[in-house]
TIKEVEX-395672 format. One record per residue: residue in one letter; residue number from 1; x, z, y of N, C-alpha, C, O, CB in turn. Coordinates in steps of 0.05 Angstrom, whole numbers, always signed. Atoms other than C-alpha are relative to their C-alpha. Glycine has a CB too. Layout:
% residues N
[atom 'A', NUM, [X, Z, Y], [X, Z, Y], [X, Z, Y], [X, Z, Y], [X, Z, Y]]
...
% end
This chain:
% residues 91
[atom 'M', 1, [-23, -16, -8], [+476, +299, +166], [+24, -8, -17], [+21, -9, -42], [-6, +30, -1]]
[atom 'K', 2, [-23, +8, +16], [+545, +278, +145], [+17, +25, -7], [+17, +45, +8], [+18, -20, +16]]
[atom 'P', 3, [-16, -24, +9], [+591, +326, +106], [+22, +7, +19], [+35, -11, +31], [+12, -6, -28]]
[atom 'V', 4, [-20, -10, -18], [+637, +369, +147], [+19, +19, -15], [+13, +28, -37], [-13, +15, +24]]
[atom 'T', 5, [-19, -19, +11], [+698, +412, +134], [-1, +26, +16], [-3, +25, +41], [+29, -11, +1]]
[atom 'F', 6, [+1, -26, -13], [+696, +487, +150], [+26, +15, -6], [+37, +13, -29], [-24, +16, -9]]
[atom 'V', 7, [-23, -18, +4], [+755, +535, +159], [-12, +28, -1], [-24, +38, +18], [+21, -3, +23]]
[atom 'I', 8, [+11, -26, +4], [+737, +603, +131], [+22, +21, -3], [+41, +17, -19], [-19, +1, -26]]
[atom 'T', 9, [-19, -23, +4], [+776, +668, +139], [-16, +22, -13], [-39, +28, -6], [+13, +9, +28]]
[atom 'Y', 10, [+14, -20, +17], [+759, +723, +90], [+19, +20, -11], [+43, +17, -11], [-15, -14, -22]]
[atom 'S', 11, [-14, -20, +16], [+781, +785, +53], [-10, -1, -28], [-35, -3, -33], [-3, +29, +12]]
[atom 'L', 12, [+7, +3, +29], [+782, +782, -23], [+3, +27, -13], [+24, +39, -12], [+17, -21, -13]]
[atom 'Y', 13, [+0, -26, +15], [+764, +844, -64], [+0, -5, -30], [-16, -21, -40], [-24, +17, +8]]
[atom 'H', 14, [-3, +3, +29], [+786, +848, -137], [-14, +24, -14], [-17, +45, -2], [+30, -2, -8]]
[atom 'I', 15, [+12, -22, +16], [+753, +889, -192], [+19, +23, -4], [+11, +46, -5], [-9, -11, -28]]
[atom 'S', 16, [-21, -21, +3], [+819, +926, -200], [+4, +17, +24], [+18, +37, +23], [+26, -13, -8]]
[atom 'G', 17, [-3, -16, -24], [+813, +952, -129], [+19, -13, +20], [+20, -4, +43], [+9, +27, -6]]
[atom 'K', 18, [-19, +14, -18], [+865, +905, -99], [-16, -15, +21], [-37, -26, +16], [+19, -19, -15]]
[atom 'I', 19, [+13, +14, -22], [+847, +876, -31], [+20, -20, +12], [+42, -12, +20], [-11, +20, +22]]
[atom 'D', 20, [-16, +20, -14], [+875, +811, -2], [-13, -5, +26], [-35, -17, +28], [+3, -27, -17]]
[atom 'N', 21, [+11, +4, -27], [+863, +811, +73], [+9, -25, +13], [+30, -36, +6], [+7, +24, +17]]
[atom 'D', 22, [-7, +22, -18], [+863, +754, +123], [+8, -25, -15], [+28, -37, -9], [+22, +8, +18]]
[atom 'K', 23, [-4, +25, +14], [+860, +696, +74], [-15, -22, +15], [-34, -16, +30], [-10, +2, -30]]
[atom 'E', 24, [+13, +22, -14], [+841, +627, +101], [+0, -24, -19], [+19, -29, -33], [+15, -7, +26]]
[atom 'M', 25, [+2, +24, +16], [+816, +565, +66], [-18, -20, +13], [-37, -13, +27], [-11, +8, -28]]
[atom 'K', 26, [+18, +22, -9], [+787, +497, +84], [-18, -7, -22], [-10, -10, -45], [+17, -24, +10]]
[atom 'V', 27, [+20, +7, +19], [+723, +480, +49], [-11, -27, +9], [-23, -29, +30], [-23, +22, -3]]
[atom 'K', 28, [+7, +27, -8], [+708, +405, +50], [-27, -8, -11], [-37, +3, -30], [+21, -20, -9]]
[atom 'N', 29, [+25, +13, +8], [+645, +363, +43], [-24, +19, -1], [-38, +21, -21], [+3, -12, -27]]
[atom 'C', 30, [+22, -20, -2], [+595, +417, +65], [-22, -11, +18], [-16, -24, +38], [+11, +27, +9]]
[atom 'M', 31, [+23, +8, -16], [+526, +405, +92], [-6, +20, +22], [-22, +14, +40], [-24, -4, -17]]
[atom 'G', 32, [+5, -21, -20], [+527, +469, +134], [+17, +24, -6], [+31, +26, -26], [-30, +7, +1]]
[atom 'E', 33, [-16, -24, +2], [+558, +537, +144], [-7, +16, -26], [+12, +25, -40], [-5, +18, +24]]
[atom 'L', 34, [+8, -14, +24], [+518, +570, +88], [+11, -14, -25], [+20, -1, -44], [-30, +3, -1]]
[atom 'H', 35, [-10, +16, +23], [+537, +514, +39], [+30, +5, -3], [+39, +8, -26], [-6, -30, +4]]
[atom 'A', 36, [-29, -4, +1], [+611, +524, +57], [+6, +28, -12], [+24, +31, -28], [+12, -2, +27]]
[atom 'K', 37, [-5, -27, +10], [+607, +599, +44], [-6, +3, -30], [+9, +15, -45], [-18, +20, +15]]
[atom 'V', 38, [+7, -1, +28], [+572, +590, -23], [+21, -15, -17], [+29, -5, -38], [-28, -13, -4]]
[atom 'K', 39, [-21, +15, +15], [+623, +537, -45], [+25, +16, -2], [+38, +16, -24], [+6, -27, +15]]
[atom 'L', 40, [-25, -16, +2], [+681, +583, -28], [-4, +23, -20], [+14, +28, -36], [+7, +12, +28]]
[atom 'N', 41, [+5, -22, +19], [+649, +641, -66], [+1, -10, -29], [+13, +3, -46], [-27, +12, +6]]
[atom 'E', 42, [+0, +11, +27], [+637, +597, -128], [+28, -8, -8], [+36, -4, -31], [-19, -24, -1]]
[atom 'Y', 43, [-28, +8, +6], [+708, +569, -124], [+17, +24, -8], [+31, +23, -27], [+12, -15, +24]]
[atom 'L', 44, [-17, -24, +6], [+740, +638, -121], [-8, +13, -26], [+9, +23, -41], [-3, +20, +23]]
[atom 'K', 45, [+9, -11, +26], [+696, +662, -179], [+12, -14, -23], [+20, -2, -43], [-30, -1, -1]]
[atom 'S', 46, [-10, +16, +22], [+721, +605, -222], [+30, +2, -3], [+41, -3, -24], [-8, -29, +3]]
[atom 'K', 47, [-29, +1, +1], [+795, +612, -204], [+13, +28, -3], [+35, +29, -13], [+10, -12, +25]]
[atom 'I', 48, [-12, -27, +0], [+807, +688, -199], [-14, +17, -21], [-39, +21, -20], [-2, +13, +28]]
[atom 'K', 49, [+12, -14, +23], [+796, +728, -263], [-14, +26, +8], [-36, +32, -2], [+21, +5, -20]]
[atom 'D', 50, [+12, -26, -7], [+783, +796, -231], [-13, +0, +27], [-12, +20, +42], [+22, +22, -1]]
[atom 'F', 51, [+15, +3, -25], [+743, +770, -172], [-24, +19, +0], [-39, +19, -19], [-8, -29, +4]]
[atom 'D', 52, [+24, -17, -3], [+692, +821, -147], [-18, -12, +22], [-40, -20, +17], [+8, +29, +7]]
[atom 'Y', 53, [+16, +12, -22], [+668, +796, -78], [+19, -6, +23], [+42, +2, +24], [-22, +20, +9]]
[atom 'I', 54, [-15, +6, -24], [+691, +769, -11], [-17, +9, +24], [-41, +11, +23], [+6, -31, +2]]
[atom 'I', 55, [+13, -5, -26], [+676, +789, +60], [+11, -22, +19], [+35, -24, +24], [+7, +29, +11]]
[atom 'I', 56, [-8, +22, -17], [+676, +729, +107], [+1, +10, +29], [-18, +22, +39], [-20, -23, -3]]
[atom 'H', 57, [-4, -8, -28], [+703, +742, +177], [-8, -22, +20], [-23, -17, +39], [+29, +8, +5]]
[atom 'T', 58, [+7, +23, -17], [+697, +673, +208], [-5, -25, -17], [+6, -27, -38], [+21, -6, +22]]
[atom 'C', 59, [+6, +26, +14], [+669, +605, +188], [-5, -20, +23], [-25, -20, +36], [-25, +2, -19]]
[atom 'K', 60, [+1, +19, -22], [+683, +549, +237], [+4, -29, -10], [+18, -33, -30], [+21, +6, +21]]
[atom 'E', 61, [-4, +28, +7], [+678, +473, +233], [+28, -8, +7], [+39, +0, +28], [-20, -18, +15]]
[atom 'D', 62, [-27, +11, -5], [+746, +438, +228], [-4, -27, +14], [+0, -48, +2], [+16, -3, -27]]
[atom 'R', 63, [+6, +24, -15], [+730, +388, +283], [+25, -18, +3], [+22, -43, +2], [-10, +7, +27]]
[atom 'V', 64, [-24, +16, -4], [+803, +365, +293], [+6, -15, -25], [+12, -39, -24], [+24, +18, +8]]
[atom 'G', 65, [-6, +13, +26], [+814, +350, +219], [-20, -22, -5], [-11, -44, -15], [+0, +20, -22]]
[atom 'D', 66, [+20, +21, +5], [+749, +311, +214], [+4, -23, +19], [+0, -46, +12], [-29, +12, +3]]
[atom 'F', 67, [-5, +21, -20], [+765, +273, +278], [+23, -18, -9], [+21, -42, -8], [+6, +12, +27]]
[atom 'L', 68, [-23, +15, +8], [+834, +252, +252], [-6, -17, -25], [+4, -39, -27], [+24, +18, -4]]
[atom 'R', 69, [+7, +14, +24], [+806, +232, +184], [-17, -24, +6], [-17, -44, -10], [-14, +18, -20]]
[atom 'G', 70, [+18, +22, -7], [+757, +186, +219], [+15, -25, +8], [+3, -47, +8], [-17, +8, +22]]
[atom 'F', 71, [-16, +24, -9], [+813, +139, +243], [+7, -18, -24], [+3, -42, -22], [+24, +9, +14]]
[atom 'G', 72, [-9, +16, +23], [+839, +116, +175], [-22, -5, -19], [-39, +12, -24], [+24, +14, -14]]
[atom 'S', 73, [+21, +6, +20], [+796, +81, +125], [+4, +16, -25], [-16, +22, -39], [-1, -31, -6]]
[atom 'S', 74, [-5, -15, +25], [+830, +118, +68], [+0, +30, +6], [+1, +46, -13], [+27, -8, -12]]
[atom 'G', 75, [+0, -29, -7], [+828, +184, +106], [+28, +11, +1], [+32, +35, +2], [-17, +15, -20]]
[atom 'G', 76, [-28, -9, +0], [+904, +187, +106], [+11, +2, +27], [+4, +19, +43], [+16, -18, -17]]
[atom 'N', 77, [-14, +0, -25], [+948, +171, +165], [-19, -8, +23], [-32, -29, +21], [+24, -20, -1]]
[atom 'P', 78, [+18, +7, -22], [+908, +172, +230], [+8, -24, +16], [-7, -34, +33], [-4, +24, +18]]
[atom 'F', 79, [-11, +23, -16], [+952, +116, +258], [-2, -26, -16], [+10, -46, -7], [+28, +6, +9]]
[atom 'D', 80, [+3, +24, +17], [+934, +66, +202], [-13, -23, +16], [-8, -46, +10], [-15, +6, -25]]
[atom 'F', 81, [+15, +21, -14], [+889, +29, +251], [+19, -17, +17], [+11, -39, +26], [-21, +13, +18]]
[atom 'L', 82, [-19, +16, -16], [+952, +5, +289], [+12, -22, -17], [+22, -42, -6], [+22, +18, +10]]
[atom 'G', 83, [-12, +20, +18], [+975, -35, +228], [+31, +3, +0], [+42, +23, +10], [-7, -28, +9]]
[atom 'D', 84, [-29, +0, +1], [+1048, -52, +217], [+11, -15, +24], [+11, -40, +24], [+11, -12, -27]]
[atom 'I', 85, [-9, +13, -25], [+1077, -66, +286], [+27, -14, -2], [+35, -29, +15], [+1, +20, +23]]
[atom 'F', 86, [-26, +12, +4], [+1144, -87, +257], [-1, -24, -18], [+20, -36, -24], [+19, +21, -10]]
[atom 'G', 87, [+3, +24, +17], [+1117, -142, +212], [+9, +3, -28], [+13, -17, -42], [+15, -22, +13]]
[atom 'G', 88, [-9, -4, +28], [+1139, -111, +146], [-24, -3, -19], [-47, -7, -10], [+13, +27, -3]]
[atom 'T', 89, [+22, +1, +20], [+1099, -113, +82], [-4, +27, -13], [+15, +42, -16], [+6, -22, -22]]
[atom 'K', 90, [+6, -25, +14], [+1065, -55, +48], [+8, -2, -29], [+5, -23, -41], [-29, +8, +3]]
[atom 'K', 91, [-8, +1, +28], [+1091, -36, -20], [-22, +13, -17], [-19, +15, -41], [+26, +15, -5]]
% end
């Protein structure tokens, strides 16, 4: 199975009682939905000091983003496969 990107919407609960609703994040290089959820949880734990827990509302594969990244060898511009049609040189 090749790694996929998931788009996760969630609510973030802080130890202080603050709630951040309707947050969204892309989680890349995941082997499945559960892996994406765990990676997001671990990431938020490491970045937010008063992190308590998250409630995940949706977790969907980012099929469009993965499709466009498949065109370019570097994963950048999806139109790289066309080359330079004007005959210029790359810098």
